[in-house]
C-alpha positions as CSV (number, residue, x, y, z in Angstrom):
1,M,112.0,86.5,120.2
2,K,113.3,85.7,116.1
3,A,116.5,87.5,115.5
4,V,116.2,90.3,113.2
5,L,118.4,90.5,110.3
6,D,121.8,93.1,110.5
7,V,121.3,96.4,108.0
8,R,125.4,96.2,108.2
9,R,125.4,92.7,107.0
10,L,122.2,93.3,104.0
11,L,124.4,96.9,102.8
12,V,127.5,94.2,102.1
13,L,124.9,92.2,100.6
14,R,123.9,94.9,98.3
15,A,127.4,95.6,97.8
16,V,128.4,92.4,96.5
17,A,126.1,92.5,94.1
18,R,126.9,95.8,92.8
19,H,130.5,95.3,92.7
20,G,129.7,91.7,91.0
21,S,132.7,90.0,93.8
22,I,133.6,90.0,97.3
23,A,136.9,91.7,96.8
24,A,135.8,94.6,94.6
25,A,132.7,95.0,97.5
26,A,135.2,95.1,99.9
27,R,137.0,97.9,98.2
28,A,134.2,99.5,98.0
29,L,133.7,99.7,101.2
30,G,137.2,99.7,103.0
31,Y,136.8,96.5,104.7
32,S,138.6,93.2,104.2
33,Q,137.5,90.6,102.0
34,P,137.6,88.2,104.9
35,A,135.3,90.2,106.4
36,V,133.1,90.7,103.6
37,S,133.1,87.0,103.6
38,H,132.4,87.0,107.1
39,H,129.1,89.4,107.0
40,I,127.6,86.7,103.9
41,H,128.3,83.8,106.0
42,R,126.5,85.2,108.8
43,L,123.6,86.7,107.2
44,E,123.1,83.5,105.0
45,A,123.4,81.8,108.7
46,E,120.7,84.8,109.7
47,T,118.0,83.6,106.8
48,G,118.7,80.4,106.9
49,V,119.5,80.1,102.8
50,R,122.5,80.5,100.6
51,L,122.4,84.0,99.1
52,V,125.5,84.2,96.7
53,I,126.7,81.6,95.0
54,R,130.9,81.5,94.4
55,D,131.9,80.9,90.7
56,G,135.9,81.5,89.8
57,R,136.5,85.4,90.8
58,G,133.1,86.3,91.5
59,V,129.5,85.5,92.7
60,T,126.2,85.3,91.6
61,L,123.4,85.9,93.7
62,T,120.7,83.6,94.0
63,D,117.0,83.8,94.0
64,A,116.8,84.4,97.6
65,G,120.0,86.7,97.6
66,R,118.3,89.3,94.8
67,A,115.0,89.0,96.6
68,L,116.9,90.1,99.7
69,V,119.4,92.6,97.5
70,A,115.9,94.6,96.4
71,R,114.6,94.8,100.1
72,A,118.3,96.4,101.0
73,D,117.8,98.2,98.3
74,T,114.5,100.3,99.7
75,I,116.0,100.1,103.6
76,A,119.2,101.5,101.9
77,A,116.8,104.5,100.7
78,E,115.1,104.9,104.6
79,L,118.0,104.9,106.1
80,T,119.0,107.7,103.5
81,A,116.2,109.6,103.8
82,A,116.0,109.4,107.5
83,E,119.7,110.9,107.8
84,G,118.6,113.6,105.8
85,A,115.7,114.8,107.8
86,A,117.3,114.6,110.9
87,R,119.9,116.7,109.3
88,R,117.4,119.1,108.0
89,V,115.8,119.2,111.6
90,R,119.5,119.5,113.5
91,P,119.5,123.4,112.7
92,H,116.3,124.2,114.7
93,R,117.5,122.9,118.0
94,R,117.4,125.1,121.1
95,R,119.2,125.2,123.7
96,V,118.2,124.0,127.2
97,F,119.8,126.0,130.2
98,V,119.7,124.5,133.4
99,A,120.9,126.5,136.9
100,E,121.3,125.6,140.1
101,V,118.4,125.7,142.1
102,G,118.4,127.3,145.1
103,N,120.9,129.7,144.0
104,P,119.5,132.6,141.9
105,H,123.0,134.4,141.9
106,R,124.9,132.0,140.8
107,F,124.2,133.0,136.7
108,P,122.7,136.1,137.0
109,G,121.0,137.4,133.2
110,R,120.3,134.2,132.6
111,N,117.1,133.2,134.1
112,S,114.0,135.3,135.4
113,C,114.4,134.7,138.8
114,A,117.8,136.1,138.8
115,R,118.0,138.8,141.3
116,E,121.2,141.1,141.6
117,P,123.4,140.3,145.0
118,G,122.7,142.4,147.7
């Protein structure tokens, strides 16, 4: 089975593209600079292609890097939509009550089978 790209790494690449450098992306993400570099190196290893070219204090994305960032933008939008959908459903959760089987007196009034002792 072929390895699946790590979504977190895609989002890190997206941040590097948006901020123009590994250091700026690290600050924006709250990561250390070595952690961001590590994610980029791992993503390059996963894809088998170079994604960024380090130039002085910043980076330039390769054609492959730009193509991957375009996909990462779509993935980020889908993740945001999925989180929103989950939040909209959350208030409508139903509470489930589980009573001990065999003792209808344990939780009187909680289910229709409960009877008063006696």
